[in-house]
C-alpha positions in Angstrom: -104.3 -45.4 2.1 -104.6 -41.8 3.0 -101.5 -39.6 3.2 -100.5 -37.9 6.5 -99.4 -34.3 7.1 -99.2 -31.6 9.7 -101.1 -28.5 8.8 -98.0 -26.4 9.4 -94.6 -26.4 11.1 -96.0 -25.3 14.4 -98.4 -28.3 14.5 -95.4 -30.6 13.7 -93.4 -29.1 16.5 -96.2 -29.4 19.0 -96.7 -33.1 18.2 -93.0 -33.8 18.5 -92.9 -32.0 21.9 -95.3 -34.5 23.4 -93.8 -37.3 25.4 -92.5 -40.2 23.2 -95.1 -42.6 24.6 -97.9 -40.3 23.8 -96.6 -39.6 20.2 -96.4 -43.4 19.8 -100.0 -43.9 20.9 -101.4 -41.1 18.8 -99.2 -42.2 15.9 -100.6 -45.7 16.0 -104.2 -44.4 15.9 -103.4 -41.9 13.2 -102.0 -44.8 11.1 -105.2 -46.7 11.7 -107.2 -43.7 10.5 -104.9 -43.5 7.4 -105.9 -47.1 6.7 -109.6 -46.3 7.0 -110.0 -48.0 10.4 -111.3 -46.8 13.7 -108.8 -45.4 16.3 -108.4 -47.2 19.6 -108.4 -44.1 21.7 -111.6 -42.3 22.4 -112.5 -39.5 19.9 -114.8 -36.5 20.0 -116.2 -34.7 17.0 -115.4 -31.0 17.3 -118.2 -29.5 15.2 -117.6 -26.1 17.0 -114.1 -26.0 15.5 -115.2 -27.2 12.0 -116.9 -29.9 10.0 -114.9 -33.1 10.1 -112.6 -32.0 12.9 -111.9 -34.9 15.3 -110.0 -35.0 18.6 -108.1 -38.0 19.8 -108.2 -38.2 23.6 -105.6 -39.7 26.0 -107.0 -39.1 29.4 -105.0 -39.1 32.6 -103.1 -36.6 34.6 -102.1 -34.8 32.5 -104.3 -35.5 29.6 -103.3 -35.2 26.0 -105.1 -34.3 22.8 -104.4 -34.5 19.1 -106.9 -32.7 16.8 -107.0 -33.7 13.2 -109.2 -33.5 10.0 -109.3 -36.3 7.4 -111.8 -35.0 4.9 -109.5 -33.0 2.6 -107.0 -34.2 -0.1 -107.3 -37.8 1.0 -105.0 -36.9 3.8 -105.1 -37.1 7.6 -104.0 -33.6 8.6 -103.0 -32.8 12.2 -104.2 -29.4 13.2 -103.0 -29.2 16.9 -101.6 -31.4 19.7 -101.4 -30.3 23.3 -101.4 -31.2 26.9 -104.8 -30.6 28.4 -104.6 -28.9 31.7 -108.2 -27.7 32.2 -111.5 -29.4 33.1 -114.0 -28.8 30.4 -113.3 -27.2 27.0 -109.8 -25.8 26.5 -110.9 -22.7 24.6 -107.4 -21.5 23.6 -106.6 -24.9 22.1 -109.9 -24.9 20.2 -109.2 -21.4 18.9 -105.7 -22.6 17.6 -107.3 -25.6 15.8 -110.1 -23.4 14.4 -107.6 -20.8 13.0 -105.4 -23.6 11.5 -108.4 -25.1 9.8 -109.4 -21.8 8.3 -105.8 -21.4 7.0 -105.9 -24.9 5.5 -109.3 -24.2 3.8 -108.0 -20.8 2.5 -105.0 -22.6 1.0 -107.2 -25.3 -0.5 -109.4 -22.6 -2.2 -106.3 -21.0 -3.7 -104.9 -24.3 -5.1 -108.1 -26.0 -6.3 
């Protein structure tokens, strides 16, 4: 089974600020991913953010997103979670995920 982590404290706080029912739903899918199974919620590969970056999608009004990567350190790493308020691409959210991925990769280069 893969481990689970938040990329940093901010990512942890964002996730925990989501409504409990959304945390529960994302949490169940993140657990499935840890076990090597497919999530139940729809996903989208975010190649524009980085290789291996995936977005869990909970549509509705409002919509919720949880962006993660599972290709490093045998760990599912949550990069960013947020309430989606725009139609189309939420560019600020993608920028946050992209910056956090770059920080993660820089950290991995230092330690490995």
